[in-house]
Structures are given as C-alpha cells and as structure tokens.
C-alpha positions as CSV (number, residue, x, y, z in Angstrom):
1,X,-12.2,-9.8,1.2
2,X,-15.3,-10.2,3.4
3,X,-17.4,-7.1,3.5
4,X,-18.1,-5.8,7.0
5,X,-20.0,-2.5,6.8
6,X,-18.7,-1.2,10.2
7,X,-15.1,-1.7,9.0
8,X,-15.5,-0.6,5.3
9,X,-13.1,2.0,4.0
10,X,-14.8,3.8,1.1
11,X,-13.1,7.2,0.9
12,X,-10.7,7.5,-2.1
13,X,-8.7,10.1,-0.1
14,X,-8.1,7.6,2.6
15,X,-7.0,5.0,0.0
16,X,-4.5,7.5,-1.4
17,X,-3.2,8.2,2.1
18,X,-2.8,4.4,2.7
19,X,-0.8,4.1,-0.5
20,X,1.4,7.0,0.3
21,X,2.2,5.6,3.8
22,X,2.5,2.0,2.7
23,X,4.0,1.8,-0.9
24,X,5.3,-1.8,-0.8
25,X,2.5,-3.6,-2.7
26,X,1.6,-7.2,-3.7
27,X,0.7,-7.6,-7.4
28,X,-1.5,-10.6,-8.3
29,X,-2.5,-11.7,-11.8
30,X,-4.8,-14.6,-12.9
31,X,-2.9,-15.7,-16.1
32,X,-3.4,-18.5,-18.5
33,X,-0.8,-20.4,-16.5
34,X,-2.4,-19.7,-13.1
35,X,-1.9,-17.2,-10.4
36,X,1.2,-15.1,-10.4
37,X,2.3,-12.8,-7.5
38,X,5.1,-10.2,-7.3
39,X,6.1,-7.5,-4.9
40,X,7.0,-3.9,-5.9
41,X,6.9,-0.4,-4.6
42,X,4.0,1.8,-6.0
43,X,3.4,5.5,-5.9
44,X,0.4,7.6,-6.7
45,X,0.4,9.3,-10.1
46,X,0.1,12.8,-8.6
47,X,-0.2,14.3,-12.1
48,X,-3.5,12.4,-12.7
49,X,-6.7,14.3,-12.7
50,X,-8.6,13.8,-9.4
51,X,-11.6,12.9,-11.5
52,X,-9.7,9.8,-12.6
53,X,-9.8,8.5,-9.0
54,X,-6.9,6.5,-7.7
55,X,-4.0,6.1,-10.2
56,X,-0.8,4.2,-9.5
57,X,2.5,4.1,-11.3
58,X,5.3,1.7,-10.9
59,X,7.4,-0.8,-12.8
60,X,8.3,-4.5,-12.8
61,X,11.6,-6.2,-13.6
62,X,11.8,-8.3,-16.7
63,X,10.4,-11.0,-17.2
64,X,7.7,-10.3,-14.7
65,X,5.7,-8.4,-17.4
66,X,5.6,-11.6,-19.3
67,X,4.7,-13.8,-16.3
68,X,1.9,-11.4,-15.3
69,X,0.7,-11.0,-18.9
70,X,0.8,-7.3,-17.9
71,X,-1.7,-5.2,-19.8
72,X,-3.7,-8.1,-21.1
73,X,-6.1,-8.4,-18.1
74,X,-7.0,-7.0,-14.7
75,X,-4.3,-6.8,-12.1
76,X,-5.0,-6.9,-8.3
77,X,-2.8,-4.7,-6.2
78,X,-2.9,-5.3,-2.4
79,X,-1.8,-2.5,-0.1
80,X,-1.2,-3.5,3.5
81,X,-1.2,-0.9,6.2
82,X,-0.3,-1.3,9.9
83,X,-1.6,-4.5,11.5
84,X,-1.1,-6.6,14.6
85,X,-2.4,-9.1,17.1
86,X,-5.0,-8.1,19.7
87,X,-5.1,-10.2,22.8
88,X,-8.4,-10.9,24.6
89,X,-6.5,-10.2,27.7
90,X,-6.6,-6.6,26.7
91,X,-10.4,-6.5,26.9
92,X,-11.9,-7.4,30.3
93,X,-12.6,-10.5,32.3
94,X,-15.4,-11.7,30.1
95,X,-14.7,-14.7,27.7
96,X,-13.4,-13.5,24.4
97,X,-11.2,-14.6,21.5
98,X,-8.1,-12.9,20.0
99,X,-8.3,-11.0,16.8
100,X,-6.1,-9.1,14.4
101,X,-6.5,-5.4,13.7
102,X,-5.4,-4.1,10.2
103,X,-5.9,-1.7,7.4
104,X,-5.7,-3.0,3.8
105,X,-7.0,-2.2,0.3
106,X,-7.5,-4.4,-2.7
107,X,-7.2,-2.3,-5.9
108,X,-8.3,-3.6,-9.3
109,X,-7.5,-2.3,-12.8
110,X,-5.9,-3.2,-16.1
111,X,-2.4,-1.7,-16.3
112,X,-1.3,0.5,-19.2
113,X,2.3,-0.2,-20.2
114,X,4.6,2.8,-20.5
115,X,7.1,3.7,-23.1
116,X,10.8,3.7,-22.2
117,X,10.8,7.5,-21.8
118,X,7.7,7.4,-19.5
119,X,9.1,4.5,-17.6
120,X,12.4,6.4,-17.0
121,X,10.3,9.4,-15.6
122,X,8.5,7.0,-13.3
123,X,11.8,5.5,-12.1
124,X,13.0,9.0,-11.5
125,X,9.9,9.8,-9.4
126,X,10.2,6.6,-7.5
127,X,13.8,7.3,-6.5
128,X,13.0,10.9,-5.5
129,X,10.0,9.7,-3.5
130,X,12.1,7.5,-1.3
131,X,15.3,9.5,-1.3
132,X,13.8,12.8,-0.2
133,X,13.9,11.6,3.4
134,X,17.6,10.9,3.3
135,X,20.1,13.6,4.6
136,X,21.9,13.5,1.2
137,X,19.4,12.3,-1.4
138,X,20.8,10.3,-4.3
139,X,19.0,11.3,-7.5
140,X,18.6,9.1,-10.6
141,X,19.9,12.0,-12.8
142,X,22.0,13.7,-10.2
143,X,25.2,13.3,-12.2
144,X,26.1,12.4,-15.8
145,X,27.3,9.0,-14.6
146,X,24.0,8.4,-12.8
147,X,22.0,9.4,-15.9
148,X,24.0,7.1,-18.1
149,X,23.5,4.3,-15.6
150,X,19.7,4.9,-15.5
151,X,19.5,4.9,-19.3
152,X,21.1,1.4,-19.3
153,X,19.0,-0.1,-16.5
154,X,15.6,1.1,-17.9
155,X,15.7,-1.6,-20.5
156,X,15.5,-4.2,-17.7
157,X,12.2,-2.8,-16.4
158,X,8.7,-2.3,-17.7
159,X,6.8,0.7,-16.3
160,X,3.0,0.8,-16.0
161,X,0.2,3.1,-15.0
162,X,-2.9,1.6,-13.2
163,X,-6.1,3.5,-13.1
164,X,-8.1,1.8,-10.3
165,X,-11.5,0.8,-11.7
166,X,-12.7,-0.6,-8.4
167,X,-11.5,-1.2,-4.9
168,X,-12.5,-2.9,-1.6
169,X,-10.8,-1.7,1.6
170,X,-11.1,-2.4,5.2
171,X,-10.1,-0.6,8.4
172,X,-10.6,-3.1,11.2
173,X,-9.5,-1.1,14.3
174,X,-11.7,-2.2,17.2
175,X,-14.6,0.1,16.1
176,X,-16.9,-2.4,17.7
177,X,-15.4,-2.2,21.1
178,X,-16.3,0.2,24.0
179,X,-14.2,3.2,24.7
180,X,-12.6,1.8,27.8
181,X,-11.5,-1.4,25.9
182,X,-10.1,0.7,23.0
183,X,-8.1,2.7,25.6
184,X,-6.6,-0.5,27.0
185,X,-5.7,-1.8,23.6
186,X,-4.0,1.5,22.7
187,X,-2.1,1.3,26.0
188,X,-0.8,-2.1,25.1
189,X,0.1,-1.2,21.5
190,X,2.0,1.9,22.8
191,X,3.8,-0.2,25.4
192,X,6.8,-2.5,25.3
193,X,5.1,-5.9,25.2
194,X,5.5,-8.6,22.6
195,X,2.7,-7.2,20.4
196,X,3.4,-3.5,20.8
197,X,2.9,-1.5,17.6
198,X,3.0,2.3,17.7
199,X,2.1,2.4,14.0
200,X,-1.1,0.4,14.6
201,X,-1.9,2.6,17.7
202,X,-1.6,5.7,15.5
203,X,-3.9,4.2,12.9
204,X,-6.5,3.4,15.6
205,X,-6.4,6.9,16.9
206,X,-7.3,8.2,13.4
207,X,-10.7,6.4,13.7
208,X,-11.2,6.7,17.5
209,X,-10.0,10.2,18.0
210,X,-6.5,11.4,18.8
211,X,-7.2,12.1,22.5
212,X,-7.3,8.5,23.6
C-alpha cells in the first residue's frame, strides 16, 4: 500500500478500533503453490497483554489451513473499514478528478495454530461477540445439545492466534481538502444520493471533528 504521510494511520488503538468495527477480514498467504486468499471473521484477543500490541484470533475451515500453509510463514490480514466514491462535483467549480475515501489496515504476522480446546474457546468467543447484539443471543454452549454440536464441528476448523509483527494502515478521508469542501462531502454522504454512506461520513467526522 502506497505510503502517504498525511493519510497514515499509526496508532495501534485506532487499529484495534478498526478491527472491532470491521471484523470481516481477507487472509492472504504466499505459498509454495502461489497466492492464496480466504475470508473469515477475526476478533481481537482481548486477553493478550497490551505490550504484545495487536493480537487477533480466529479460525479457518479445513482444508484452508493446508492451502494457506498456516503457521509456516507470514500471513497478511486485510481489514477494510468504511469506504466510498467521492465525486469532484462535491468540491467546487474548479477542474478536479474523482477519488475514493477509505480506511484500511494491512496486518502481518506468522499465525500460531491452536489446540482443539483453545480453538473451541475462540469459537465460543466469536459466537458471543456477534450474538450479543441479538435480542435473544444463541450461545455455543447454551444447552447440552449446543455443546455436543460444537464439540463435533470443532474438528472441521483450525483456530489460530496472530500477533501482529508489523502493520501499514491508511485513513484517506479528505484531510487534504479545505473545511468548506469537507462539509459539502459530508452533506452528500449523509444524503440520499447514489453514493450516500453514513458510515463513511461518521469515519470522516472522527478525523475532521464531530461538529461538521
């Protein structure tokens, strides 16, 4: 990812927030057979020591652990936050080109494969993480039947923990535009046009100030 100092996102706390808000990730490995990509939800290992930096846990379905050669080399995990098209018509009358605003992070590290028992705990945390918003959450171990089912399906998955050894992240949200232009962009993103995106508008307000 091209490094642009004015758009660089270097704060690990912001990377953690980005992961919490956008857990659907792309996993990419450079294997002996070539590039392999898969898509899985990831969550932060909230039990990890803060000194360890950013630590993820998740799982893959078999045989993805073989296809990725998981644990044998570095894995690239891409987190994609809100993004969207920005029309030059939202600027002013001067000639301009369209662009795309976005927030994304590229996380690198060699995954540690988990035991079945650890994997089951991660699956339990994944389910709880997403079910907690439901009016009647379904728990992995909510009943004896659920627990027996979970014990059967764990064999079809491989859990992993990824301590991020390095990351590059970018928050390109019109930081190079004057305040009046930013206000017009926010108005369009908050509106009902074809490229409206309240989520992207909210992300822009984080960097430009919530009063716009």
